[in-house]
Legacy VTK file of the C-alpha trace (Angstrom):
# vtk DataFile Version 3.0
C-alpha trace
ASCII
DATASET POLYDATA
POINTS 110 float
164.981 -35.114 37.688
162.549 -36.686 35.198
160.125 -33.748 34.971
161.238 -30.230 34.109
159.583 -26.869 33.483
159.166 -27.609 29.767
157.410 -30.916 30.475
155.075 -29.226 32.966
154.367 -26.435 30.475
153.487 -29.026 27.838
151.157 -30.817 30.203
149.554 -27.496 31.201
148.947 -26.754 27.522
147.254 -30.127 27.003
145.074 -29.587 30.085
144.078 -26.118 28.827
143.135 -27.583 25.435
141.049 -30.303 27.086
139.332 -27.695 29.268
138.420 -25.637 26.199
136.832 -28.661 24.524
134.928 -29.719 27.636
133.672 -26.208 28.300
132.332 -26.023 24.731
130.708 -29.443 25.185
129.148 -28.314 28.458
127.806 -25.136 26.861
126.313 -27.218 24.025
124.606 -29.563 26.468
123.189 -26.647 28.455
121.988 -24.957 25.248
120.402 -28.192 24.016
118.517 -28.687 27.249
117.317 -25.082 27.253
115.992 -25.451 23.714
114.378 -28.814 24.418
110.964 -29.250 25.925
111.305 -32.989 26.456
111.208 -34.885 29.716
114.669 -36.428 29.562
114.551 -37.480 33.226
112.221 -40.333 32.316
113.724 -41.299 28.974
114.102 -45.097 28.866
116.592 -44.827 25.981
119.626 -43.924 28.084
121.391 -41.217 30.007
119.642 -37.984 30.743
120.820 -34.575 29.626
121.237 -33.637 33.289
123.493 -36.660 33.854
125.616 -35.817 30.804
125.883 -32.187 31.908
127.055 -33.217 35.386
129.541 -35.733 33.993
131.143 -33.032 31.846
131.082 -30.582 34.775
132.920 -33.140 36.938
135.564 -33.629 34.239
136.003 -29.865 34.000
136.495 -29.643 37.777
139.085 -32.436 37.728
141.036 -30.732 34.954
140.844 -27.349 36.696
142.294 -28.987 39.819
145.063 -30.592 37.745
145.806 -27.239 36.087
146.114 -25.591 39.503
148.396 -28.357 40.801
150.628 -28.125 37.724
150.796 -24.342 38.048
151.901 -24.737 41.670
154.494 -27.321 40.619
155.855 -24.854 38.055
156.214 -22.279 40.839
158.094 -24.861 42.946
160.522 -25.406 40.055
161.151 -21.663 39.863
161.699 -21.543 43.636
164.041 -24.543 43.595
161.690 -26.576 45.781
160.360 -28.986 43.144
160.952 -32.660 43.818
161.414 -32.185 47.555
158.835 -33.638 49.943
156.996 -30.870 51.758
156.680 -33.020 54.903
160.000 -34.774 55.418
162.301 -32.773 53.133
163.646 -35.838 51.315
163.749 -36.022 47.524
160.610 -37.284 45.809
161.626 -40.259 43.635
161.761 -39.616 39.891
159.358 -42.525 39.354
156.686 -40.760 41.430
157.256 -37.452 39.654
157.010 -39.179 36.282
153.549 -40.458 37.209
152.426 -37.459 39.305
154.460 -34.450 38.202
152.636 -32.189 40.649
153.403 -34.443 43.651
154.191 -32.457 46.780
155.143 -35.398 48.973
157.101 -38.620 48.758
155.239 -41.934 48.851
155.956 -42.443 52.547
154.473 -39.075 53.498
151.754 -39.038 50.868
LINES 1 111
110 0 1 2 3 4 5 6 7 8 9 10 11 12 13 14 15 16 17 18 19 20 21 22 23 24 25 26 27 28 29 30 31 32 33 34 35 36 37 38 39 40 41 42 43 44 45 46 47 48 49 50 51 52 53 54 55 56 57 58 59 60 61 62 63 64 65 66 67 68 69 70 71 72 73 74 75 76 77 78 79 80 81 82 83 84 85 86 87 88 89 90 91 92 93 94 95 96 97 98 99 100 101 102 103 104 105 106 107 108 109
């Protein structure tokens, strides 16, 4: 098996670090917009503060989902069910797990 508990733990750590940075960025954007009295919705110079805030919020959501999937994959390792397709019961190829370590299904069932 290409992916093991240590590799998943390392990836979880990186995701947690990225979440911390993005959450600080999001808080800064929110604070900046609260302190600003400008009309950024009609600013011809580029993206609005609201757009930036929502972009960062979407990235946070994606990383939270990845964190949850990796946590579930870690539980499957502990239970001895990691790398086995939840639909057909066949092994999930190492190549798929290398790309998507939280994969629950093989390519055929996915």
